[in-house]
N, C-alpha and C positions, 0 to 999 in steps of 0.2 A: 296493444300489448298489455296495458294495465288491466283491461277488462278480462282478457284471456288468462292473465296470471291470477286474478282474483277467482275466476271460475275454477281453474285447476286447483288452487289452494282450498276452496270450499269443497270441491269434489273429493280431494284427498282427505280432508277433515271428516266428511260424511262417511267415506269408506272406512276410516280408522274407527270412528264411533260405532259403525255397523259391525265391524269385526269384533270389537270389544263386547258389544251387546250380544252378538251371536255366541261368543265363547263363554262369557261370564253369566249372562242371564238365561239365554236359551240352552246353553250347555254344550260341552264337547260332544262330538259324535260318540254314540254308545259303542262299547267294546264288544258287545255280542249281537248277533243278528236277531231281527224281530221274527223271522220266519225260519222254520226248521223242517227237514225231511222227517217222515215217520214211517217205520217199517210196516205198520198195520194199515194206516189210512193215507199213506203217501206224504202228506204235509199238513202243517198247522202253524199256529202262532206260538212263540215262546212263552212260557209261563212267567208271571210276575215281571213283565217287561214294562218299562217306563222310559220312553224316549221318543224318537222321531222316525217316521217312515216316509218314503217318497212314492208317489204315484204319478206317472207322467212328469210334469214339472211342478207338481204340488208337494210341498213338504209339510207334513201335518203331525200332530201329536198322536202317538199310539200307546195305549195303556192296556195291559192284560192282567187277568187275575191268576190265581193259583192253578186253574184248570186250563190256562192258555186261551181263554175266551176274551174277546175285546170287551173292556169294562171301563167304569168311571175311575177306578183306583186299583192299584196292585194289591187287592185284598185276598184273604184266605177264604175260599168258598167251601163250606162244609158239605159232606156228601149227602146229608139229610137236612131238611128244613121244616120248621113248623108251619110255614106259610105255603100256599100253593105255588108250584113252580111250572113255568112253561119254557121248554127248550126251543130256541129258534135255530133252524138249520137252513143253509143256502150257500150261495157263492159270494162273489165280491159285492153284489148289490146289497145282500143282507149283512155282510161284514161291515159295510159302510166305507168302502175304499175311498181314500182321499178326504175323508171327513173325520173330524173329532167325534168321539163316541156320542157326546151330548147332542150333536147335530143330526145323527143318523136316526132312522125310524126305530131301530132296535134300542138305541139309547133313550129316545123319547118314550117308547113303551116301558122301558125299565123304570124311568122316573115316574111315569103315571101309575105304574103298578104299585110302587112303594108308597105313593100318596093316598092310596085307597084305604078305607077302614078295614076291609078284608084284603090284606096285602097279597099281591101277586108278584113273584120274582121272575123276571125274564132273564134267561141266560142265553147269550149269543154264541153258539158253537160254530157259526159260519166262518168261512175263509175264502179267499180268492181262488177261483178255478175249481171249486168243488162241483161234483155231479153225483148221480145216484149211486155209483160204486162206492164213493167216499161217504155219502150220507149214511148208507147202510153200515159200512165197516166202522165208521167213527161212533155212531150211536150204539152199535153193538159193544164196542170197546168201552164206552162210557158206562153202559149198564153193567158190564162185567167188572168194572173198577169199583162199583158200588154206588155210583151217583144215582140219586133218586129224583125223578121229575114226574109231573102229573099229566103232561100233554106235550106233544111235539107239533110245532107249526113249521111246516117245511115250505120254503119259497122256491118253487120249481122255475128255473131260468131257461130261457130259450136256447142258451148255449149248451145246456146239458146234453142234448142229443149229439152235438158235435164232439163234446168231450168223451162221451161213451163210445162213439164210433172210432175215435182216434187214439185214445190213451187210457192210462190207469189199468192196463191189462195185468201188470205184475201183482196187484193186490186182489184180483178177482178170484173168487172161490171156484168158478166154473172152469174146468180144464180147457174147454174150447176157446175161451177168451185168454186164459193164461198162456196159451200157445203163442199168442202175439206179443208176449213180453219181450222187451228189448233191454239190454244192459244200460242203455243211456236214458231209459224212461225215468221220469221223476219230476216233481214240481220245480225243483231248483233249476232245471234246464228249460222250463216252460217259458215261452215268450210272454205269457200272461203274468208271470211273477214280477212284482215290482222291482225295479232296478236298484242297485246299490246307490246310496247317496253319494253325490260328488262333492268335491271340495267347495265349489262356489255356493251351492245351495245350502250347505251346512255352516259355512263360515261368513257368509254375507246374506243373512236371512232377509233383512229389510230390502236390500238392493234387488235380491232375487224376486221378492214379492212385487216390487215396482215393475221389474222387467216382465213378469208373467202378466201383471195387470195390463200393461201397455200392449203386450202381444195379444191378449184376449180381446182387448178393445178393438184392435185392428181386425181380428178375426170376426168380431161381431159386426163391424161395419161392412166388411167384405162378404160375410155370410158363407165362408168357405165350407165349414162343417155342415151348415144347414143345407147347402146344395148337395154335399156328398151323401147325406143320409137318404136322399131320394133314390139312390141307385146302389148303395152299399148293401150287399146281400151275403157277405162272406160267412157270417154267423147265423143270420136269420133266414137265409134263402131256403133252407130245407122245409119251411112251413108253407112255401108257395107251390101250388100244384104245377107239376111238369117243369119246375126250375132245375136246370142242370148245375149241380154243385161241382162237377168235374172230379178231380182227385182231392178236393178239399176235405172230404170226410172218409178218406181211406184209413184203414183197410176195410171197415165194415160197411161203409156207405150209410145213406139216410135210414133205410129200413132196418139195417143191422143196428144202428145207433138207437133207434126207437125200441127195437126188441130188447136190447141189452138194458136200456133205461127202465123199461117196464119190468124186466126180470129182477133187477136189483131193488126196485121200489116194491115189488111184491114181497121179496125177502124181508124188506124193512117193515112193511105193514104186518106181516105175519109175526115178526119178532116183537113188535109193539103190542099186537093183540095178545100174544102169549104172556105179556107182562101187564096186561090191562091198562095200557097207555093209549089214549085216543090220538089219532093223527088228523091234522088239518093241513090241506095243501092250498097254497096261494100262488096265483099266476099273475103276471104283470107284463106289459109290452116294453120292448126296447124302443128307442127313438125311431129307428129305421122302420119298425112295424107301424108306428103311428104315421110317419111320413108317407109310407106306401099303402096305407089303408087296409092293413091286415086285421080287420075288426073281428072276423070270424076265423081266427087263426087255428091252425091244426094243433098248435101248442095247447090252446084252451080245450079243444075237443078231446085230446088224448087224456088229459088229467081229470077232466070232468067225468069221462067214462070210467077211468081208473078208480075214482073216488066212490062210485056207486057201490054201496055195500061194504066199503073199506074205511071210509073216512068219517070222522065226526062232522066235518064241514069241508066244502070246496068254496074258496073265495076267489072270484074272478074280478080283478081290478082293471081289466081292459076297458070296460065301459067308462069307468071313472077317469082314467087318464086320457081316453079319446075325447070325453066330454070337456075336460080341461083344455085340451088342444083346440077343440072346436071353438071354445070361447076366448082364445088368446092367440093372436097371430104370431106372437113371439114365444110360443109355448116351449120350443126347444131351448132357447136361451134362458128361460125361467126354470124349467123343470129338470134339465140335465146339465152336467158340467160342460162348459163350453169347450169344444174340441175333443170331447170324450163321449162315452155312451152311458155313463153312470149318473144316477140321480144327484142333482144339486141339493143344497140345504132346503130349498123350497120344495123340490121333488120329494125329499125325505119327509118333510112335514105333511105333504099331501098323503103319502103312503101311511104315515102314522094316524092321521085323522080318520082315514077310512078303516084301517085295521082296528082302531080303538072302538069303533062302532060295532065291530063283529066279535072282538075277543074279550071285551069287558062285559 
């Protein structure tokens, strides 16, 4: 009885200190949302946001600048800059979902660019669930707002074809795609959008981190997610020849999603060419593609062919990540967030190291 009483007392004391730390040091939950709908390009991050966001069970610091770009500080970004500027565009992988900015490959590029004698400023315009329709509409909107940049480096994600086949019809300029627009369409209703923070994760930060750590340790030992990526084809299956995606890519289907992706990317490349802004496209594999040996992926072939005559460069990071996996039996646990599909801090560092060789 004495031992159990001491345990309960210590636990109550720990939770009390955790609650106080979470409120007084980490801070009360912010009063405004981190992510907002946008009538032009569907959705984006709120400008000058400094608070916390949640991805899965991970609560992490999220900071944006005056443009609504994920950044190191809520700073004011001028429309013009004396130094060279590179605009990064992509989806959640490029945003660095679940990561503090400094840990993401975009944040690492930003820091390395500022440390050069000939400074390069990297601006991260990416956000979760972006795809070619949004890449085009958002970059067009940024140019029309007067923002100046010298190059666009676009990270084409394997999920883009699924997104183009199934959603974002309401913002498309093409009437045949806009005909699929539904009143309920929008990022705020997307299952890919990060969930609202709950009371426990925001008011007991330390306890929640301990809980997540224990859960991930058990997942690591059991290898549940490692096993599932061997057969999980919900997002990446379209790259596999003769794979039946069923109704997962309705209403346009795989080929319709590919066609629409290419159409919006052509519109983007023409827009950039008209403004004398070079385009670089980067491709990289999901964990599922590595596990299933999709080395010669259709995702790579499509964008390599697209870049011929259109791009300043085409950067294929499939060989790099496959080589890292070949050299490490625990590649998934090291390169990807355990229980998730996105890059871990180590995966982001690998991306940065390879991108730095090609972009600097």
